[in-house]
Backbone as CSV, one residue per row, in Angstrom:
resi,resn,N_x,N_y,N_z,CA_x,CA_y,CA_z,C_x,C_y,C_z
1,UNK,82.998,94.373,25.130,83.614,93.044,24.682,82.998,91.954,25.351
2,UNK,82.492,92.054,26.516,81.897,91.042,27.395,80.317,90.964,27.257
3,UNK,79.721,91.711,26.344,78.293,91.640,26.192,77.856,90.235,25.750
4,UNK,76.618,89.840,26.158,76.209,88.502,25.899,74.827,88.568,25.160
5,UNK,74.519,87.481,24.347,73.157,87.544,23.669,72.246,86.876,24.779
6,UNK,70.984,86.559,24.204,69.975,86.181,25.021,70.257,84.801,25.695
7,UNK,71.108,83.962,25.118,71.348,82.679,25.518,72.707,82.837,26.511
8,UNK,73.269,83.869,26.643,74.547,84.013,27.442,75.709,83.765,26.619
9,UNK,75.682,83.648,25.412,76.774,83.600,24.485,77.626,84.895,24.386
10,UNK,78.884,84.949,24.568,79.571,86.101,24.275,79.434,86.581,22.853
11,UNK,79.071,87.885,22.719,78.798,88.299,21.303,80.090,88.418,20.399
12,UNK,81.200,88.898,21.141,82.363,89.092,20.418,82.831,87.658,19.843
13,UNK,82.537,86.554,20.654,82.903,85.307,20.039,82.082,84.790,18.921
14,UNK,80.765,85.191,19.001,79.913,84.872,17.869,80.305,85.703,16.508
15,UNK,80.694,86.928,16.821,81.215,87.782,15.644,82.500,87.127,14.975
16,UNK,83.314,86.673,15.946,84.557,86.114,15.390,84.297,84.901,14.513
17,UNK,83.402,83.981,14.948,83.077,82.776,14.139,82.411,83.119,12.892
18,UNK,81.489,84.159,12.996,80.830,84.576,11.738,81.753,85.111,10.675
19,UNK,82.681,85.887,11.143,83.708,86.550,10.244,84.682,85.497,9.656
20,UNK,85.101,84.640,10.538,86.189,83.540,9.997,85.466,82.770,8.884
21,UNK,84.208,82.220,9.395,83.581,81.308,8.364,82.948,82.087,7.183
22,UNK,82.673,83.361,7.513,82.221,84.233,6.346,83.228,84.331,5.250
23,UNK,84.582,84.457,5.742,85.552,84.592,4.666,85.682,83.301,3.889
24,UNK,85.625,82.087,4.634,85.754,80.714,3.870,84.644,80.518,3.070
25,UNK,83.379,80.858,3.572,82.298,80.542,2.597,82.052,81.468,1.587
26,UNK,82.511,82.621,1.711,82.344,83.718,0.627,83.064,83.232,-0.562
27,UNK,84.217,82.627,-0.520,84.930,82.240,-1.607,84.179,81.035,-2.327
28,UNK,83.595,80.064,-1.538,82.952,79.164,-2.087,81.572,79.401,-2.829
29,UNK,80.947,80.487,-2.148,79.677,80.891,-2.685,79.648,82.028,-3.863
30,UNK,80.692,82.869,-3.850,80.823,83.907,-4.809,81.942,83.840,-5.884
31,UNK,82.874,82.933,-5.574,84.049,82.758,-6.432,84.012,81.547,-7.219
32,UNK,83.805,80.379,-6.440,83.893,79.056,-7.094,82.539,78.626,-7.525
33,UNK,81.556,79.284,-7.165,80.163,79.178,-7.717,79.521,80.479,-7.914
34,UNK,78.234,80.446,-8.411,77.618,81.707,-8.776,76.475,81.987,-7.885
35,UNK,76.358,83.062,-7.314,75.260,83.385,-6.306,74.134,84.053,-7.198
36,UNK,72.906,83.504,-7.177,71.683,84.210,-7.743,70.682,84.406,-6.715
37,UNK,70.457,85.714,-6.308,69.675,86.050,-5.291,68.502,86.923,-5.680
38,UNK,67.312,86.637,-5.178,66.140,87.285,-5.679,65.267,87.712,-4.546
39,UNK,64.718,88.815,-4.361,63.786,89.203,-3.453,64.310,89.872,-2.086
40,UNK,65.722,89.903,-1.947,66.343,90.116,-0.724,65.970,91.621,-0.185
41,UNK,65.440,92.491,-1.101,65.034,93.842,-0.590,64.127,93.779,0.596
42,UNK,63.292,92.761,0.643,62.263,92.800,1.770,62.893,92.687,3.023
43,UNK,64.149,92.146,3.167,64.924,92.011,4.521,64.992,93.375,5.004
44,UNK,65.225,94.364,4.394,65.498,95.637,4.878,64.238,96.311,5.534
45,UNK,63.043,95.738,5.265,61.846,96.358,5.835,61.224,95.431,7.012
46,UNK,61.883,94.422,7.427,61.336,93.608,8.511,61.588,94.216,9.826
47,UNK,60.756,93.813,10.803,60.932,94.249,12.186,62.133,93.645,12.768
48,UNK,62.712,94.261,13.916,63.930,93.887,14.497,63.789,92.512,15.263
49,UNK,62.711,92.063,15.506,62.542,90.706,16.236,61.231,90.053,15.856
50,UNK,61.119,88.944,16.268,60.015,88.009,15.969,59.748,87.687,14.494
51,UNK,60.806,87.498,13.864,60.767,87.106,12.418,61.233,85.595,12.229
52,UNK,60.362,84.801,11.609,60.764,83.396,11.327,61.113,83.212,9.802
53,UNK,62.282,82.771,9.591,62.518,82.451,8.033,62.251,80.888,7.958
54,UNK,61.609,80.602,6.981,61.305,79.087,6.799,61.853,78.738,5.316
55,UNK,62.476,77.576,5.304,63.124,77.330,4.068,63.208,75.886,3.770
56,UNK,63.307,75.377,2.578,63.521,74.064,2.206,65.137,73.876,2.517
57,UNK,65.518,72.580,2.499,66.852,72.252,2.995,67.560,71.303,2.055
58,UNK,68.882,71.657,1.768,69.608,70.724,0.841,70.915,70.232,1.289
59,UNK,71.473,70.988,2.208,72.737,70.591,2.995,72.572,70.812,4.420
60,UNK,73.372,70.391,5.332,73.229,70.684,6.642,73.693,72.057,7.030
61,UNK,74.915,72.537,6.387,75.270,73.813,6.925,75.470,74.918,5.764
62,UNK,75.621,74.498,4.466,75.907,75.525,3.379,74.710,76.358,3.256
63,UNK,73.412,75.852,3.324,72.250,76.575,3.104,72.211,77.740,4.225
64,UNK,72.354,77.375,5.409,72.252,78.386,6.551,73.390,79.472,6.383
65,UNK,74.536,78.996,6.047,75.665,79.941,5.907,75.393,80.894,4.745
66,UNK,74.822,80.439,3.628,74.459,81.242,2.541,73.434,82.316,2.928
67,UNK,72.431,81.863,3.767,71.534,82.761,4.159,72.025,83.891,5.076
68,UNK,73.005,83.518,5.942,73.737,84.625,6.672,74.246,85.560,5.765
69,UNK,74.992,85.140,4.716,75.627,86.090,3.679,74.526,87.041,3.238
70,UNK,73.537,86.498,2.760,72.447,87.177,2.179,71.710,88.295,2.993
71,UNK,71.450,87.861,4.319,70.778,88.695,5.255,71.763,89.943,5.628
72,UNK,73.085,89.540,5.900,73.967,90.587,6.280,74.140,91.589,5.104
73,UNK,74.288,91.031,3.925,74.524,91.921,2.737,73.275,92.882,2.625
74,UNK,72.025,92.242,2.616,70.869,93.135,2.410,70.826,94.239,3.533
75,UNK,71.122,93.937,4.801,71.107,94.920,5.781,72.113,95.936,5.696
76,UNK,73.177,95.527,4.909,74.180,96.543,4.567,73.905,97.264,3.182
77,UNK,72.737,97.287,2.888,72.312,97.882,1.659,72.745,97.431,0.435
78,UNK,73.052,96.034,0.367,73.454,95.404,-0.839,72.558,94.198,-1.153
79,UNK,71.255,94.410,-1.351,70.293,93.275,-1.622,70.553,92.661,-2.862
80,UNK,70.315,91.334,-2.920,70.426,90.547,-4.166,71.813,90.346,-4.589
81,UNK,72.765,90.453,-3.635,74.156,90.030,-3.925,74.682,89.751,-2.459
82,UNK,75.947,89.195,-2.549,76.702,88.994,-1.207,77.921,89.649,-1.288
83,UNK,78.336,90.375,-0.205,79.466,91.178,-0.129,80.264,90.698,1.099
84,UNK,81.576,90.418,0.790,82.393,90.058,2.008,82.486,91.076,3.149
85,UNK,82.491,92.382,2.729,82.570,93.462,3.633,81.417,93.468,4.486
86,UNK,80.249,93.036,4.132,78.949,92.998,4.845,79.170,91.961,5.998
87,UNK,79.427,90.720,5.665,79.584,89.732,6.716,80.684,90.054,7.645
88,UNK,81.703,90.840,7.275,82.797,91.159,8.132,82.286,92.236,9.095
89,UNK,81.279,93.098,8.783,80.637,94.025,9.590,79.721,93.413,10.702
90,UNK,79.369,92.145,10.479,78.392,91.622,11.373,77.077,92.535,11.576
91,UNK,76.413,92.564,10.542,75.205,93.549,10.642,74.138,93.217,11.584
92,UNK,74.070,91.963,12.046,73.135,91.495,12.911,73.623,90.337,13.734
93,UNK,73.651,90.560,15.112,74.141,89.500,15.956,73.130,88.669,16.687
94,UNK,71.792,89.156,16.360,70.688,88.260,17.002,70.031,87.414,16.031
95,UNK,70.746,86.785,15.146,70.231,85.863,14.005,70.612,84.507,14.397
96,UNK,69.464,83.676,14.390,69.784,82.287,14.874,69.266,81.312,13.820
97,UNK,69.713,79.975,13.960,69.215,78.920,13.076,69.061,77.699,13.990
98,UNK,67.895,77.001,13.580,67.559,75.819,14.271,68.199,74.624,13.672
99,UNK,68.754,73.796,14.501,69.491,72.573,14.109,69.334,71.407,14.995
100,UNK,69.480,70.181,14.577,69.367,69.023,15.479,70.521,68.908,16.282
101,UNK,70.301,68.597,17.543,71.337,68.277,18.506,72.489,67.414,17.904
102,UNK,72.049,66.178,17.313,72.947,65.207,16.809,73.860,65.803,15.743
103,UNK,73.236,66.701,14.932,74.113,67.236,13.943,75.041,68.112,14.444
104,UNK,74.692,69.086,15.429,75.664,69.972,15.994,76.686,69.407,16.808
105,UNK,76.435,68.124,17.267,77.303,67.278,18.129,78.085,66.350,17.441
106,UNK,78.061,66.394,16.047,78.752,65.375,15.122,80.191,65.613,14.973
107,UNK,80.710,66.664,15.590,82.190,66.858,15.412,82.670,68.239,15.911
108,UNK,83.894,68.491,16.084,84.447,69.850,16.473,84.038,70.932,15.669
109,UNK,84.032,70.680,14.269,83.585,71.786,13.395,82.176,72.257,13.451
110,UNK,81.172,71.205,13.495,79.821,71.716,13.730,79.631,72.432,15.105
111,UNK,80.336,72.029,16.064,80.319,72.700,17.482,80.873,74.077,17.419
112,UNK,81.782,74.331,16.583,82.347,75.653,16.440,81.305,76.581,15.599
113,UNK,80.821,75.885,14.467,79.823,76.588,13.761,78.566,76.980,14.546
114,UNK,78.298,76.188,15.501,77.131,76.408,16.395,77.122,77.663,17.138
115,UNK,78.382,78.239,17.326,78.755,79.425,18.029,78.091,80.599,17.235
116,UNK,77.921,80.382,15.974,77.467,81.604,15.208,75.932,81.863,15.464
117,UNK,75.267,80.909,16.209,73.820,81.179,16.515,72.814,79.899,16.461
118,UNK,73.464,78.843,16.728,72.555,77.589,16.635,71.659,77.448,17.768
119,UNK,70.403,77.024,17.613,69.444,76.749,18.548,69.293,75.129,18.336
120,UNK,70.051,74.337,19.167,69.995,72.951,19.069,68.743,72.387,19.688
121,UNK,68.124,71.511,18.892,66.820,70.868,19.436,66.834,69.405,19.200
122,UNK,66.192,68.639,20.032,66.055,67.203,19.904,65.009,66.894,18.885
123,UNK,65.353,65.951,17.861,64.313,65.676,16.849,63.231,64.692,17.572
124,UNK,62.007,64.895,17.214,60.901,64.085,17.870,60.680,62.781,17.023
125,UNK,61.270,62.800,15.771,60.886,61.653,14.913,62.056,60.651,14.587
126,UNK,63.235,61.253,14.748,64.366,60.368,14.350,65.544,60.669,15.106
127,UNK,66.327,59.595,15.553,67.494,59.780,16.261,68.548,58.754,15.965
128,UNK,69.845,59.100,15.636,70.826,58.095,15.218,70.374,57.244,14.080
129,UNK,69.628,57.952,13.095,69.190,57.104,11.980,68.007,56.169,12.120
130,UNK,67.389,56.156,13.323,66.234,55.321,13.653,65.147,56.204,13.894
131,UNK,63.927,55.595,13.384,62.633,56.190,13.632,62.197,56.197,15.177
132,UNK,61.791,57.306,15.650,61.378,57.457,17.140,60.102,58.163,17.218
133,UNK,59.521,58.115,18.404,58.447,59.030,18.854,58.758,59.588,20.131
134,UNK,58.875,60.981,20.129,59.195,61.644,21.445,58.474,62.869,21.439
135,UNK,58.098,63.191,22.743,57.406,64.552,22.881,58.317,65.661,22.637
136,UNK,57.715,66.845,22.173,58.541,68.078,21.964,59.015,68.525,23.419
137,UNK,60.185,68.878,23.402,60.916,69.382,24.540,60.426,70.771,24.822
138,UNK,59.923,71.110,26.072,59.495,72.296,26.451,60.782,73.410,26.423
139,UNK,61.857,72.815,26.726,63.129,73.590,26.727,63.483,73.978,25.293
140,UNK,63.293,73.195,24.298,63.558,73.584,22.873,62.630,74.683,22.514
141,UNK,61.265,74.556,22.670,60.237,75.540,22.260,60.565,76.787,23.005
142,UNK,61.024,76.722,24.299,61.352,78.016,25.066,62.473,78.676,24.422
143,UNK,63.415,77.961,24.047,64.569,78.603,23.369,64.356,79.221,22.080
144,UNK,63.397,78.613,21.322,63.019,79.296,20.033,62.218,80.505,20.394
145,UNK,61.484,80.625,21.466,60.604,81.700,21.704,61.573,82.830,22.242
146,UNK,62.581,82.495,22.985,63.704,83.398,23.508,64.377,84.106,22.178
147,UNK,64.658,83.251,21.227,65.390,83.667,20.097,64.525,84.591,19.227
148,UNK,63.303,84.254,19.094,62.253,85.114,18.329,62.098,86.546,19.121
149,UNK,61.998,86.489,20.407,61.860,87.716,21.209,63.050,88.623,21.063
150,UNK,64.192,87.950,20.882,65.542,88.722,20.707,65.704,89.143,19.273
151,UNK,65.327,88.429,18.270,65.630,88.713,16.841,65.074,87.823,15.769
152,UNK,65.900,87.324,14.918,65.377,86.487,13.752,65.898,85.061,13.882
153,UNK,65.079,84.074,13.574,65.305,82.702,13.426,65.147,82.124,12.174
154,UNK,66.095,81.315,11.647,65.961,80.538,10.477,65.645,79.046,10.765
155,UNK,64.604,78.450,10.266,64.242,77.164,10.596,63.919,76.424,9.184
156,UNK,64.034,75.083,9.165,63.808,74.218,8.034,62.795,73.145,8.481
157,UNK,61.497,73.540,8.129,60.468,72.711,8.547,60.402,71.239,8.258
158,UNK,61.178,70.962,7.153,61.110,69.427,6.875,62.067,68.555,7.854
159,UNK,63.035,69.389,8.395,64.080,68.670,9.282,64.944,67.648,8.646
160,UNK,64.940,67.707,7.218,65.822,66.829,6.531,66.121,67.365,5.193
161,UNK,67.229,66.846,4.560,67.636,67.461,3.169,66.977,66.711,2.017
162,UNK,65.959,65.787,2.464,65.341,65.096,1.414,64.243,65.931,0.825
163,UNK,64.262,66.210,-0.537,63.248,66.993,-1.095,61.850,66.527,-1.123
164,UNK,60.839,67.465,-0.918,59.557,67.144,-0.752,59.092,66.152,0.398
165,UNK,59.957,66.221,1.320,59.642,65.455,2.613,58.415,66.180,3.358
166,UNK,57.670,65.569,4.117,56.576,66.287,4.823,57.164,67.250,5.924
167,UNK,56.489,68.391,6.027,56.831,69.315,7.054,56.463,68.768,8.418
168,UNK,57.142,69.346,9.420,56.915,68.968,10.768,55.989,69.963,11.510
169,UNK,55.078,69.314,12.195,53.983,70.237,12.801,54.617,71.211,13.830
170,UNK,55.730,70.881,14.403,56.385,71.813,15.330,56.543,73.375,14.834
171,UNK,56.858,73.335,13.488,56.890,74.817,12.893,55.549,75.399,12.849
172,UNK,54.593,74.714,12.729,53.183,75.301,12.696,52.841,75.793,14.104
173,UNK,53.072,74.879,15.074,52.895,75.264,16.431,53.581,76.515,16.866
174,UNK,54.995,76.636,16.496,55.682,77.825,16.680,55.027,79.148,16.207
175,UNK,54.526,78.990,14.929,53.861,80.115,14.350,52.627,80.453,15.031
176,UNK,51.841,79.389,15.314,50.596,79.543,16.114,50.766,80.260,17.383
177,UNK,51.676,79.756,18.026,51.965,80.133,19.511,52.683,81.523,19.620
178,UNK,53.586,81.920,18.724,54.313,82.987,19.047,54.132,84.129,17.997
179,UNK,53.231,83.758,16.914,52.813,84.810,15.957,53.912,85.702,15.278
180,UNK,54.986,85.115,14.854,55.949,85.775,14.138,55.607,86.116,12.739
181,UNK,56.386,87.134,12.260,56.358,87.396,10.853,57.108,86.164,10.067
182,UNK,56.455,85.528,9.177,56.994,84.296,8.516,57.416,84.541,7.158
183,UNK,58.675,84.482,6.910,59.258,84.832,5.646,59.774,83.568,4.986
184,UNK,59.146,83.270,3.891,59.601,82.011,3.123,60.861,82.154,2.225
185,UNK,61.621,81.153,2.274,62.860,81.212,1.504,62.865,79.767,0.480
186,UNK,63.250,80.056,-0.666,63.351,78.833,-1.589,64.782,78.816,-2.063
187,UNK,65.497,77.714,-1.883,66.983,77.507,-2.236,66.945,76.524,-3.264
188,UNK,67.994,76.522,-4.244,68.353,75.441,-5.118,69.801,75.510,-5.528
189,UNK,70.308,74.421,-5.824,71.723,74.466,-6.313,72.749,73.889,-5.326
190,UNK,72.404,73.909,-4.026,73.380,73.523,-2.996,73.648,71.942,-3.040
191,UNK,72.487,71.207,-3.319,72.820,69.876,-3.285,73.838,69.490,-4.455
192,UNK,73.795,70.109,-5.486,74.817,69.764,-6.618,76.097,70.281,-6.307
193,UNK,76.302,71.475,-5.589,77.548,72.124,-5.343,78.254,71.441,-4.120
194,UNK,77.593,70.990,-3.321,78.220,70.537,-1.979,77.717,69.114,-1.478
195,UNK,78.631,68.566,-0.707,78.315,67.273,-0.117,77.160,67.466,0.796
196,UNK,76.677,66.419,1.351,75.358,66.424,2.202,75.561,67.426,3.345
197,UNK,76.717,67.345,4.133,76.908,68.190,5.197,77.042,69.729,4.760
198,UNK,77.359,69.904,3.521,77.751,71.266,3.096,79.067,71.751,3.502
199,UNK,79.966,70.907,3.797,81.269,71.223,4.249,82.293,71.219,3.081
200,UNK,82.066,70.352,2.173,83.103,70.290,1.049,82.431,70.519,-0.383
201,UNK,83.178,71.061,-1.115,82.779,71.547,-2.493,82.832,70.266,-3.272
202,UNK,81.700,70.091,-4.077,81.578,68.942,-4.901,81.673,69.310,-6.440
203,UNK,81.117,70.437,-6.621,81.042,70.858,-8.102,81.231,72.343,-8.248
204,UNK,82.224,72.879,-8.960,82.390,74.327,-9.107,81.426,74.802,-10.252
205,UNK,81.239,76.053,-10.222,80.531,76.759,-11.273,78.984,76.614,-11.207
206,UNK,78.506,76.179,-10.070,77.048,75.830,-9.814,76.336,77.162,-9.515
207,UNK,75.170,77.257,-10.057,74.340,78.474,-9.665,73.686,78.178,-8.380
208,UNK,74.095,78.970,-7.369,73.333,78.826,-5.969,72.244,79.804,-6.018
209,UNK,70.931,79.212,-6.030,69.805,80.106,-6.120,69.141,80.299,-4.792
210,UNK,68.773,81.496,-4.475,67.872,81.732,-3.263,66.808,82.850,-3.595
211,UNK,65.560,82.573,-3.162,64.530,83.538,-3.405,63.944,83.817,-2.120
212,UNK,63.953,85.053,-1.639,63.185,85.520,-0.311,61.840,86.059,-0.795
213,UNK,60.802,85.363,-0.471,59.470,85.882,-0.680,58.798,86.868,0.310
214,UNK,57.740,87.439,-0.018,57.064,88.322,0.952,56.490,87.556,2.104
215,UNK,56.351,88.094,3.195,55.844,87.380,4.389,54.446,86.626,4.108
216,UNK,54.331,85.426,4.586,53.059,84.847,4.476,51.892,85.419,5.071
217,UNK,50.795,85.507,4.496,49.516,85.919,5.166,48.929,84.863,5.949
218,UNK,49.123,84.925,7.345,48.745,83.878,8.183,47.620,84.076,9.079
219,UNK,46.621,83.344,9.268,45.620,83.430,10.340,46.178,82.595,11.516
220,UNK,46.667,83.305,12.572,47.225,82.559,13.568,46.187,81.750,14.409
221,UNK,45.002,82.066,14.206,43.917,81.179,14.888,43.547,79.965,14.076
222,UNK,44.136,79.774,12.897,43.905,78.700,12.044,44.482,77.389,12.647
223,UNK,44.066,76.183,12.144,44.616,75.011,12.716,46.047,74.810,12.349
224,UNK,46.780,74.016,12.984,48.140,73.744,12.671,48.362,73.001,11.197
225,UNK,47.481,72.230,10.781,47.566,71.540,9.505,47.492,72.586,8.453
226,UNK,46.603,73.601,8.510,46.441,74.494,7.478,47.677,75.558,7.499
227,UNK,48.102,75.898,8.716,49.383,76.698,8.806,50.553,76.025,8.132
228,UNK,50.664,74.795,8.372,51.816,73.924,7.868,51.693,73.837,6.463
229,UNK,50.513,73.674,5.852,50.430,73.560,4.434,50.731,74.913,3.740
230,UNK,50.396,76.032,4.278,50.767,77.356,3.875,52.291,77.483,3.701
231,UNK,52.971,77.038,4.860,54.415,77.180,4.945,55.025,76.277,3.891
232,UNK,54.614,75.061,3.688,55.098,74.005,2.832,54.930,74.469,1.332
233,UNK,53.869,75.139,1.134,53.378,75.518,-0.272,54.376,76.814,-0.549
234,UNK,54.552,77.696,0.387,55.410,78.883,0.197,56.884,78.664,-0.060
235,UNK,57.282,77.463,0.420,58.738,77.044,0.274,58.760,76.010,-0.904
236,UNK,57.748,75.899,-1.694,57.684,74.994,-2.769,58.033,73.622,-2.604
237,UNK,57.535,73.125,-1.449,57.700,71.634,-1.040,56.512,70.880,-0.836
238,UNK,55.441,71.515,-1.247,54.097,70.768,-1.038,54.021,69.791,-2.227
239,UNK,53.100,68.909,-2.171,52.815,67.886,-3.113,52.703,68.314,-4.598
240,UNK,51.962,69.351,-4.766,51.956,69.875,-6.231,53.317,70.331,-6.788
241,UNK,54.160,70.690,-6.091,55.575,71.055,-6.661,56.267,69.743,-6.911
242,UNK,56.137,68.724,-6.093,56.771,67.469,-6.413,56.123,66.899,-7.660
243,UNK,54.867,67.120,-7.976,54.268,66.545,-9.153,54.815,67.259,-10.367
244,UNK,54.914,68.556,-10.148,55.546,69.421,-11.313,56.901,69.077,-11.622
245,UNK,57.827,68.812,-10.629,59.149,68.407,-10.773,59.292,67.057,-11.496
246,UNK,58.311,66.287,-11.474,58.289,65.031,-12.253,57.717,65.077,-13.556
247,UNK,57.335,66.174,-13.919,56.733,66.147,-15.276,57.332,67.398,-16.189
């Protein structure tokens, strides 16, 4: 009961948060909307640690919550669907997601959600709605390294819900330095179904799409610009996809 994860968080408390919010979000994802999942079989063949999921981003919390459902269900031998029983089993307790400190500190509910496995980092380019320039915190990168050594990490390279925004080089540096298996995820429909934070349902009956692709073939000795381009291309947020979406 008193076992702790790599960050000292009580595992039973993490499981409690995952189960409670799993029940709440399951209804929103699988009853009030339609879950359409593709490629989740790959999840069953990934190593137990040093896996980095990279994804585009449409809401602050709904995206990550949906991914939690998909990963737990796939590990419970139900790929390409989400099962309430799977999230209640808590198939994986060393699953983390990267989030901005200001987002996680924006209220009591985000703080509680953070107990499910948030790695809070300081943005280097924006704070409180203003553009800034700040050095990457060594504490932040060390925490991501610890999480990768322990298990799986979900990150959103754009650091914003704005579509086709440039990716941040921090993700490429993480890949280059820690050499994880990089699994791309492409999502769609969350912006239509939920508000920006992903807390409130905006439209029922929306198809919530997620595609888990094969791991990216990465040369870890390549430069960060090329690595970042591969990442952004794999999650369909590079400039060529922006051009296609406008035509």
